[in-house]
C-alpha positions in Angstrom: -28.1 -36.6 -15.8 -31.1 -37.9 -13.9 -29.2 -41.1 -13.2 -26.3 -39.2 -11.8 -28.5 -37.1 -9.6 -30.3 -40.2 -8.3 -27.1 -42.0 -7.7 -25.6 -38.9 -5.9 -28.7 -38.6 -3.7 -28.5 -42.3 -2.9 -24.8 -42.0 -2.0 -25.5 -38.9 0.1 -28.2 -40.7 2.0 -25.9 -43.6 2.8 -22.8 -41.5 3.6 -23.7 -38.2 5.3 -20.0 -37.8 6.2 -19.2 -37.6 2.5 -21.7 -34.7 2.2 -20.1 -32.9 5.1 -16.7 -33.5 3.6 -17.8 -32.2 0.2 -19.3 -29.1 1.8 -16.1 -28.5 3.8 -14.0 -28.8 0.7 -16.3 -26.3 -1.1 -15.9 -23.9 1.9 -12.2 -24.3 1.9 -11.9 -23.6 -1.8 -14.0 -20.5 -1.5 -11.9 -19.3 1.5 -8.7 -20.0 -0.6 -10.1 -18.0 -3.5 -11.0 -15.0 -1.3 -7.5 -15.1 0.4 -5.8 -15.2 -3.0 -7.8 -12.2 -4.3 -7.0 -10.3 -1.1 -3.3 -11.2 -1.4 -3.4 -9.9 -5.0 -5.0 -6.6 -3.8 -2.4 -6.3 -1.1 0.4 -6.9 -3.6 -1.0 -4.3 -6.0 -1.4 -1.8 -3.1 2.2 -2.5 -2.0 3.5 -1.9 -5.6 1.6 1.4 -5.7 2.8 2.5 -2.3 6.4 1.6 -3.2 6.2 3.6 -6.4 4.7 6.6 -4.5 7.4 6.3 -1.9 10.1 6.1 -4.5 8.7 9.1 -6.3 8.5 11.1 -3.0 12.1 10.1 -2.1 13.3 11.2 -5.5 11.5 14.5 -5.1 13.0 14.9 -1.7 16.5 14.4 -3.1 15.8 16.9 -5.9 14.6 19.5 -3.3 17.6 18.8 -1.1 19.9 19.2 -4.1 18.2 22.5 -5.1 18.5 23.7 -1.5 22.2 22.9 -1.4 22.7 24.7 -4.7 20.8 27.7 -3.5 22.8 27.9 -0.3 26.1 27.6 -2.3 24.9 30.4 -4.6 23.9 32.5 -1.6 27.3 32.0 0.0 29.0 32.9 -3.3 27.2 36.2 -3.3 28.4 36.9 0.2 24.9 36.9 1.6 25.1 34.8 4.7 21.9 36.4 6.2 18.7 34.4 6.0 16.5 35.0 3.0 13.8 37.5 3.7 10.4 36.1 2.6 7.3 38.0 2.6 4.4 37.1 5.0 2.4 35.5 2.2 5.4 33.5 1.0 6.1 32.2 4.5 2.4 31.1 4.8 2.6 29.4 1.4 5.9 27.7 2.4 4.6 26.4 5.7 1.4 25.2 4.0 3.4 23.3 1.4 5.7 21.9 4.0 2.7 20.6 6.1 1.0 19.1 3.0 4.2 17.3 2.0 4.8 16.0 5.6 1.2 14.8 5.9 1.3 13.0 2.6 4.6 11.4 3.3 3.5 10.2 6.7 0.3 8.8 5.2 2.2 6.9 2.5 4.7 5.6 5.0 1.9 4.3 7.3 0.2 2.6 4.3 3.4 1.1 3.2 4.2 -0.3 6.7 0.6 -1.6 7.0 0.8 -3.4 3.7 4.3 -4.7 4.5 3.0 -6.1 7.8 -0.1 -7.6 6.1 2.1 -9.3 3.5 4.5 -10.5 6.2 1.5 -11.9 8.2 0.1 -13.6 5.1 3.5 -15.2 4.4 3.7 -16.6 7.9 
């Protein structure tokens, strides 16, 4: 080991460009490792966001189907007037609607950001 270290020091003294090249290679490898880890994180985040988006879309379809069924039922009963909700029920409805809208918006923004990041990484 001592001979190897002495020989390396001798070579490094004679060829400083080899030392620079070795250092550049080490920096490039480190940069590649970091980029790979970041890409893996982006891919995992994209999968999570896609799963969340799919779940929310499925929930939205379920709600729309329930709404359509409710309206059909309401028409069957001959009640074409709007359903009268109490004040507390309207507040709760509006609160839930805002929460769902905010969460959906946030997830869409995250999904678009991750898609753009992945697209930029691919380019």
